[in-house]
C-alpha positions in Angstrom: 8.8 -8.8 14.4 6.3 -9.5 11.5 3.8 -12.2 11.6 1.9 -14.2 8.9 -1.1 -14.1 11.2 -3.2 -16.6 8.7 -0.5 -18.8 8.8 0.2 -19.2 12.2 -3.8 -19.8 13.2 -4.1 -22.6 10.1 -1.0 -24.2 11.5 -2.5 -24.3 15.5 -6.1 -25.1 13.8 -4.5 -28.0 11.8 -1.9 -28.9 14.5 -3.6 -29.4 18.2 -6.8 -31.1 19.1 -9.8 -29.5 19.3 -10.3 -28.1 22.9 -13.4 -26.3 23.8 -14.7 -23.0 25.1 -16.9 -23.2 28.0 -20.1 -23.0 25.4 -18.0 -26.0 23.2 -16.8 -23.8 20.5 -13.7 -24.8 19.5 -10.6 -22.7 20.5 -7.6 -24.2 19.7 -6.5 -21.8 17.1 -6.9 -18.9 19.2 -5.2 -20.7 21.9 -2.3 -21.7 19.9 -2.0 -18.7 18.1 -1.3 -16.8 21.8 0.7 -19.1 22.9 3.3 -19.1 19.3 3.2 -15.4 20.1 4.2 -15.8 23.8 7.1 -18.4 22.7 8.0 -15.7 20.3 8.1 -12.8 21.9 10.1 -14.9 25.0 12.8 -16.0 22.9 13.6 -13.1 20.3 12.3 -9.9 22.8 11.3 -7.6 19.9 10.5 -3.7 20.7 7.7 -3.9 17.9 5.4 -6.7 16.8 2.4 -6.5 14.0 0.0 -9.1 13.4 0.1 -9.1 9.5 -3.2 -9.8 8.0 -5.3 -11.0 4.8 -7.2 -8.0 4.1 -7.7 -9.6 0.8 -6.3 -13.5 0.6 -6.8 -13.7 -3.7 -6.2 -10.2 -4.9 -8.2 -9.5 -8.0 -5.2 -7.5 -9.7 -3.3 -11.0 -9.2 -6.4 -13.1 -10.6 -6.4 -10.8 -13.7 -2.8 -11.8 -14.4 -3.0 -15.5 -13.6 -7.1 -16.8 -13.3 -5.4 -20.2 -11.5 -4.0 -18.0 -8.6 -5.4 -19.6 -5.8 -8.4 -20.4 -7.4 -8.5 -24.0 -6.0 -9.4 -22.4 -2.7 -12.3 -20.4 -3.9 -15.5 -21.9 -2.4 -17.2 -18.7 -3.5 -16.9 -16.0 -5.9 -18.1 -12.4 -5.2 -18.5 -9.8 -7.7 -18.0 -6.9 -4.9 -15.0 -7.7 -3.2 -12.6 -10.5 -2.0 -13.8 -14.2 -3.0 -14.7 -16.3 -0.3 -11.6 -18.9 0.9 -11.9 -22.3 1.8 -11.9 -22.6 5.7 -13.3 -24.8 8.1 -16.0 -23.8 10.1 -14.6 -24.7 13.4 -11.2 -22.6 12.5 -13.6 -19.6 10.9 -15.7 -18.8 13.8 -12.4 -18.4 15.6 -11.1 -15.4 13.7 -13.1 -13.3 14.8 -12.2 -14.1 18.5 -8.6 -13.9 17.5 -9.0 -10.5 16.4 -11.0 -9.2 19.4 -8.0 -10.8 21.8 -5.3 -9.3 19.9 -7.2 -5.8 20.0 -7.4 -5.8 23.8 -3.7 -6.7 24.4 -3.0 -3.9 21.8 -1.2 -6.0 19.5 -1.1 -4.4 16.3 -3.0 -5.8 13.3 -2.1 -4.5 9.9 -3.8 -5.1 6.1 -4.5 -3.1 3.8 -7.1 -3.5 0.8 -6.2 -5.2 -2.1 -3.8 -7.0 -0.2 -2.6 -10.1 1.2 -0.8 -10.5 4.2 2.3 -11.4 2.2 2.3 -7.6 0.7 2.0 -5.9 4.4 5.0 -8.1 5.3 7.1 -6.6 2.5 5.9 -3.0 2.9 6.7 -3.1 6.6 10.1 -4.9 6.1 11.7 -2.6 3.4 12.9 0.3 4.7 12.2 -0.6 8.7 14.8 0.8 10.1 15.5 -1.9 12.6 16.4 -5.9 12.2 13.2 -7.4 11.0 11.8 -11.1 12.0 9.4 -12.6 9.6 7.6 -15.3 10.8 5.7 -17.5 8.3 5.0 -20.6 6.9 5.2 -19.5 3.8 8.5 -19.8 1.1 7.6 -17.1 -0.9 8.4 -14.7 1.5 12.3 -16.2 1.5 12.7 -13.6 -1.6 12.6 -10.9 1.7 15.8 -12.3 3.2 18.3 -9.3 3.0 20.8 -9.7 5.2 22.4 -6.2 5.1 19.1 -5.1 5.9 18.7 -7.3 8.9 15.6 -9.2 7.5 15.2 -12.9 7.8 12.3 -15.2 8.1 11.7 -17.7 11.1 10.1 -20.1 8.8 7.6 -22.5 10.7 7.4 -24.9 8.3 8.3 -27.4 10.6 6.7 -26.3 13.5 6.7 -22.7 15.6 9.0 -24.8 17.9 11.1 -26.0 15.3 11.7 -23.1 13.3 14.5 -22.3 11.0 16.3 -19.1 11.0 16.4 -18.2 7.3 19.2 -16.1 6.1 21.1 -15.5 2.5 23.4 -18.7 3.6 20.3 -21.0 4.6 18.4 -19.8 0.9 21.4 -20.2 -1.2 22.8 -23.7 0.9 18.9 -24.8 0.4 18.3 -24.0 -3.3 21.3 -23.1 -5.0 19.9 -19.4 -5.5 20.6 -15.6 -3.6 17.8 -14.6 -2.1 17.8 -11.9 -4.3 17.1 -14.4 -7.1 13.9 -16.2 -5.1 11.4 -14.5 -6.5 12.7 -16.0 -10.3 13.4 -18.8 -9.1 9.8 -19.4 -7.4 8.4 -18.3 -11.2 10.8 -20.7 -13.1 9.7 -23.5 -10.7 6.1 -23.0 -10.0 4.0 -23.5 -6.6 0.7 -25.9 -7.1 -0.5 -24.4 -3.6 -0.6 -20.8 -5.3 -1.9 -22.2 -8.4 1.3 -20.9 -10.2 2.3 -23.5 -12.9 5.9 -22.1 -13.3 8.0 -23.4 -16.8 6.6 -27.2 -17.3 9.5 -29.5 -16.6 11.7 -27.1 -14.9 12.0 -27.4 -11.3 13.8 -26.7 -8.7 17.4 -27.9 -9.9 16.5 -26.4 -13.2 15.5 -23.2 -12.2 18.5 -22.7 -9.7 20.8 -24.0 -12.5 19.6 -21.7 -15.0 19.7 -18.3 -13.0 23.3 -19.7 -11.3 24.2 -19.2 -15.4 22.0 -16.2 -16.4 21.9 -14.3 -13.1 18.0 -13.4 -13.5 14.5 -14.5 -15.3 15.1 -11.6 -18.2 18.8 -13.1 -18.7 17.2 -16.4 -18.7 14.1 -15.2 -21.3 17.1 -13.6 -23.5 18.9 -16.7 -23.6 15.8 -18.4 -24.5 15.3 -16.4 -27.3 19.2 -16.2 -28.7 19.9 -19.0 -31.1 23.5 -18.2 -30.2 23.7 -19.1 -26.4 24.4 -22.6 -24.5 20.7 -23.0 -23.5 19.5 -26.6 -24.7 16.9 -27.0 -26.6 14.3 -28.8 -24.5 14.6 -25.8 -21.8 14.4 -23.4 -25.0 10.9 -24.4 -26.1 9.7 -24.7 -23.2 10.6 -21.0 -22.2 9.0 -20.3 -25.2 5.7 -22.1 -25.0 5.5 -20.4 -21.2 6.1 -16.7 -22.6 2.5 -15.9 -21.9 3.0 -17.3 -18.0 6.4 -15.0 -17.6 5.3 -12.4 -19.7 2.8 -11.8 -16.0 4.1 -14.1 -13.3 7.1 -12.0 -11.5 4.5 -9.3 -10.8 1.9 -11.8 -9.0 5.0 -13.9 -7.4 6.8 -10.4 -6.0 5.6 -9.3 -3.1 4.3 -5.5 -2.3 6.8 -3.2 -1.1 5.3 0.3 -1.2 2.0 0.1 -0.6 0.4 3.1 1.9 0.6 1.6 5.4 0.8 3.7 9.1 3.6 2.6 10.5 2.7 4.5 13.8 1.4 2.3 16.9 3.3 -0.9 15.5 5.7 -0.5 19.1 4.8 -4.3 21.6 2.7 -3.3 24.6 4.0 -3.8 28.3 0.3 -4.6 29.1 -2.8 -5.2 27.6 -4.6 -1.8 26.4 -8.0 -2.8 27.9 -7.5 -5.4 30.6 -10.9 -5.3 31.7 -12.2 -6.3 28.1 -9.3 -8.7 27.9 -10.5 -11.1 31.4 -14.1 -10.8 29.9 -13.0 -12.4 26.4 -10.2 -14.9 28.2 -13.6 -16.0 30.7 -16.2 -16.5 28.1 -13.8 -18.4 25.2 -11.6 -20.4 28.5 -8.4 -18.4 27.6 -7.2 -17.9 31.0 -4.3 -19.6 30.5 -2.6 -18.9 27.4 -3.5 -15.0 27.9 -1.9 -14.9 31.2 1.1 -16.2 30.1 1.0 -13.7 27.3 0.5 -11.2 29.5 3.6 -12.3 31.6 5.8 -12.2 28.5 4.7 -8.6 27.7 5.5 -7.3 31.0 9.4 -9.3 31.0 9.4 -8.1 27.7 9.0 -4.5 28.6 11.1 -4.9 31.5 14.5 -6.1 29.5 
């Protein structure tokens, strides 16, 4: 089970009222994430679990290709490292607490310099040698769905408790494209939440129709350049106008699948690896209930 961790703790923060620790610090994201993990482990019984991390939420190599990539979320440009993302102060102070608690539990946290959590997920899901469930609220990761390899998405767009199991049939029914076509579909459609403009005038229905007819983005572009193709003049013009974007967007949209990552120590622990430290954190931050619940779920999961 691969967790898009930021997607989950942002959801916990915005989806629950403030919950104060003994010193008054809001810890709703910490508690929510722990409860989400408990619920998912209890339901799916994974042998391995990884909290995938955004070591760089806006990699420079993606920005170099498309400068608007996530630009609307930047609050400070940093020359020597990742730009600073707009994160509410009450959430920002909780992120180090989340890292400490996960460490005390012994739950793997994996990131990679110059890459987003999506790229870590893509790499770990590829060639995993076992079925993989990816937990995310990010539609971009639908491109990883692969029934033959046993990779599916547990999509939490409507909440963790109402998540949807996304397989190839689900993607096809929802979008009219195959999972293998999804990255090209997203490139054509664009995504305002990520600062990806897409092809002007090409929405989901048109993108799906083009890919159904021409198989992939390369086929669509070839049809646009071929005077003999049946492509209509309006779409042909829009593709031509978006040529510069289409030259680079596929590299931005595609998640990396070949990062050099250490795949060791990813097994889900049966018990906290540092119980004393975990007890200290639970007392300091008022986390006794979610910590106790997750510890119990881990023990039960190991006993199965």
